[in-house]
N, C-alpha and C positions, 0 to 999 in steps of 0.2 A: 698075363697081359704082356703084349709085345713091348710096350714102353718100359715096363719094369724090367723085362729081360735085357733090353738094350742098355738101360742105365746100369744094371747089375754087371753086365758084361764089361762096360768101360770102367766102372769103379773098381773092379777086381783086377785091373792091370792087364786086360787082354787086348788093349787097343793095338799093340804091336802085332799080335796074331792076326787081327782083322786087317791091318794095313798090309801085311804080307799076303793074306788071302786075296784081298782086293787087287793087289798088284799082279798076282798070278792070274786071277780071273780076267784082269784087264788086258792080258796079252791076246785074248781072243776077240770075238765079235763084241762090239759095243752095245748091241741090242737097241740101237737108236737112241741111246742115252747121251746127254750132254753134260760135260764136266762143269758143275756149278758150285760156287762157294758163296758164303754170306757171313754176316756177323750179327751177334745179338748182345744187347746191353740192357741192364735194368738200372734205372736212375743214374745213367752215365757210366756205370761200371760193367766190365765184361761179366757175362753170365756163365762162367766156367761150369761145365757139367750139365748145362741145360740140354734137354733132348727136344729137338725140333723135328716135326713130322709134316710132310707135304702130302695131303690127301687129294688125289685127283678127282675132278668132277666127272671124269670118264671112268666108269666102273671096270673097264678092261685094263686100266693101267695100275701098276703097283704103287704103294705108298713109298715115298722116298724119306730117308731119315738122316739126320746129322746130330752130332754131339759137339757142343761148343768146347773149345780148348781154353787154356788159361787166358788167352787174349780175346775170347768171345767168338772166335772164328770157327766155322764149320764147313765141311764138304759133304755133299749129299751122296747117298748110296741107295740104290733100288735093287731089291732081291740079291743082295751081296755083290752087286755090280756097281762100280763107281759111276755116278751121274744120275740124271733125272730126265724123263721124257718130256718133250714139249707139251704144254697144255696149261689149263687153269687149275689152281690148287687152293684148297682151304688149308691154312697153316695152324697147327697146334703146337703148344710149347708146354713142357713140364720141366721144372727146375728142382730136382730133388735136393733136399738139405743133406749135404754130405757129412754133417757133424755126427749123424747116426751111423756109426761104423759097424758093419756086420762082424760077427765072430768068425773065427777060422772054421768052425764047424758049419756055420751057415754057408760060407763060401764053398766049402768042399761038398756039401750036400746040395748046393744049387738052390737053397731056400732063402738066401739073403734078399731082403726087400729094400728098395730105395727109401730114403727119408721122406718126410712130408714135402709137398710141393710148396716151395718158397713163394710162388705166384698165387697161392691159395685157389688154384683151379680156374683162374680167370681166363686162361687160354688153353686149358687142358683138353677140351672136347670140341668137336666140330660145331656143336650147338652153342657153346659159350664164346668161342674165339671171334675176334673181329679181324684177324689177320688173314691175308690172302697173297697170292703170287701168280703172275703169268710168266711162264717160261717159253721162250721161242728160240730159234736157232742162233740168235745173236746174244743170248743171255750167257754170261760167264760169271758175273758177280752180281748178287742181289743187292738192292738197297738195304742199308742196315735196319734191323729190327730194334728200335729203341723203345723199350717198355718202361 
């Protein structure tokens, strides 16, 4: 599952590699993507490690993804390119419990699974979530997602 792969990628300390890759890719065409950031909190505290996905209502557009840092802030990436295309989105969130640490073998084999969803699936699917977003050419920072 893409969400599991992304969470595993960031938990395993590969965010520096992604940042480097995104900065290199960012040197070319922006693919019509807008640089957009946001923040997510749960009960007033930053949801560090939460994976937030923006599913376009337009089937031609890619899903944009972000992972919240220690302050709850995230930047969106679409197909490994920084940013998100303008449009209407259904927003899903999964917040893996990072207390379940993968073994070194699981990390090396690529079989490490994220911990259970601390949000208990309330926002994990397009059918379950009540979150949405509209991105236009003026959007640079999303209103905070306070769960």
